[in-house]
N, C-alpha and C positions, 0 to 999 in steps of 0.2 A: 478781776480786780484784786489787787493784793490788800491784806490788812494793813501793812506798813503805809499804802498809799491812803487808804481810806483814814487813818489815824492822823496824817501829816495834813490831809485837807481840814479836817475838823479842828486841828490845831491852829492852823493859820487863820480859820474864819472866826473862830470861838474865843482864841486867846489873842492873837495877834490882830484881829479886827480888820483882816484885809478884805477887800471887795472879791466877788466871785471873779471879776476880770482879773485883778492882781494876781489872785491865787492860780488861776489857768496859766497866766504868763510865766509865773515863777516855777511851776511843774511841768510845763509843757503839755497840758491837757486842755480839753475844751471846757466851756462854762457849763455845758449841760452835764458834764461828768461832776463837776463840783456840786451843781444842783441836785443830781442824783445822790451823791453821797449824804448832803446834808437831810434828805428826805428818809435816810436809813437810821434807825433806832440802835441797831447792832451791827458789828463789823461783818463784812462777808465771809463766806465759808470759802475757803481756799480749796480749789479742786486740784489734787493731786494725781498726776498721770499714773497710770499703772505700770509697774516695773515692766522694762522690757525683757523679752525672753531671749535666752542666749542659745546660739547654734548646737551649743553642747548638751542643753537640756536633755533631750531625748536619749543620751547616751550615759548620763549620769548614774542611773542604776547599775549599768553595766561595769562602770569604772569603780561603783562603790563594792561589787562583787569581787572584782580583781583585787582591789586593795584589801578586802578581808582574807583573802586567800594568800596574796603576796604583797605583803605591805611595803617592801623595798623595790617593787617594781618600777623602772624608770618611766618618765614621761614619753620618752620616744616608744618603749615597748607597749605602753597602754595605747598611744596612738595607733600603733600597727594593729592592736587588737580590734578597737572599734571601728576601724577603717575597712575591716572585712566585709565581704558581700556587698551587692548593688545598694543597698540601703545606709551603707557605712558613712560614718562622720566625714565631711568634706572641709572642714573648718583647719585653722592653724594650730600648731603645736603649742603656741602661747596660751591659748585657753586652757588647754589639758593642764600646762604646769600651773596656772593660777589656782584651778580647781583642786588639784592635787596637794598644793600648799595649806588649802583649808581642811582637807579630809584626811590627808595622811597623818597617822599617829606620829606625835613628836616624840624623839628619842632624848630621855632626860640625860642630864651629864653624869658619866659614871666616872667616879673618883674614890679614893680611898684616903682618909684622913689618916696621917702619920704624926705621933707625938714623939719628941725626943727629951731626953734628960739632959742637963748641963754635961758638956764633956763627952756625950755619947758618940755624936757623929759630926762629920764636916763633909761638904760636898763640894767637888772641884770639877771644872769644866773649862773648855777653851772658846773664845769669841774671836769674830774677826773685826778689825777696824780699819780696814781699807788699806792704802799703800803709800808708802814714803819713798822719796828719791835720797839714794846714799851715793854721792858721786855720780857716776853715769848709769847706776842701777836701780830700779825699781824695787823696793823690797815690800814684802807683804808683812803688814803689822798684825799680831795676834795679842789678846788679851787674855792672861790666866785670872779666873775667878774662883775664890775659895770662900764659902760660907760656913759658918758654924749654925748647924741645923736648930739649937735651941735659942739662941740670942739673935740669929740672923746677923750677926757681925760679920762684916765682909773685908776680905783683901784681894787686891787687884794688883797685877803686874803685866806691863807691856813688854812683849818679845818679838823678836824678828824670826822665829822658828819654834815649831811645835814638837821638835825632837825630843828624845828621851832625857838627854843633858838638861835642856832648858826646862822640861816638864819636872824632873826631880828637884832642880834648884828651886824652882818657883814654890814646890810643895814646902821644901826645908824653910824659905823665907817666910812663907804663910804660918808655919808652926813657930818661927822665931818672933813672927810679929803677934800671933796670939799668946805666947808665953807657954806653950805646952802642946801636947799631943793628944787628939780625941782617941776614943776607943775603936772608932770605926771611920775609914775613908771611903766615901761613896762617889764613883765616878760614872761618867757615861761611857759610851763605846768608842773611847779615845784610842787612836793609833799607839800613841806613847805609852799607855797603860795596859792596853790588851795585847797579850804576846801572838796569840795565834787565832786568826778569824775573827769572828764576832764574839760579843759578850755571851750570847746564848750557848755557845759551844766551847768557851775559854776555861782554862784550868785556873779557878780563882786562886788556889793555894799558890800555885807557881808565879801568878802576877802578883800576889801578896809579896813573895819572897823577894821577886825582882824590885818592887817599890822599898821594901825594908832595907836592901841592901844599898838602894840608890839614895835613899833618904834618911836611913840610920833612924827610923822611928819605930823600935820593936814593940812600943805598947799599942800600936794601932793594926787594925785588920782591914785589908782592903776588900771592898765589896763592889762588884760590878753591877751596874743598873742595866737590866735587860730591856731591850726594846720590844714593843709588841705592835 
């Protein structure tokens, strides 16, 4: 018997003053149960069933040892290891994944806080905004975004191309909007900005000269944001 049922029978009889028959009808139990509850001075102790064992339990020590040596081992590889031999695990991969989520050490978020001074830097990048129909042609719409790193003031401009001409024009429009040039312009691995290959192998000085000649902002230094 549950404690909640014991308490409700006592309440209906002692507070609501209902008969044994009325209580039995209302709660769907027999009158002998009602009488038994009224003879009890204390609520019954609820019996809790023992937790069910898992098919994976015998193999958890081996999984723990694998995680200690190889923390990044995938669930599929762990499954292969514990299935070896005639007494190997015969359960599903799902149980292994659930257990690994509990025991695998979580990797903390790795980041570096960067602080900027007023006028020190501006970040620029392209985004995509779908397509529009111009006449009988579908054109891709891009959005140029420039953000001042200190104030987070933002300038956006929609374009139909990400070519260098539109890229330089958008930078010039952003500088006009902000009313000046930052000491540094930071951009991602943009095709319009990176001259040869990727940012990791690009000649930053050559890229900076190209931007300066296209935008005419001699006070700014172009910086490539390298992807890792």
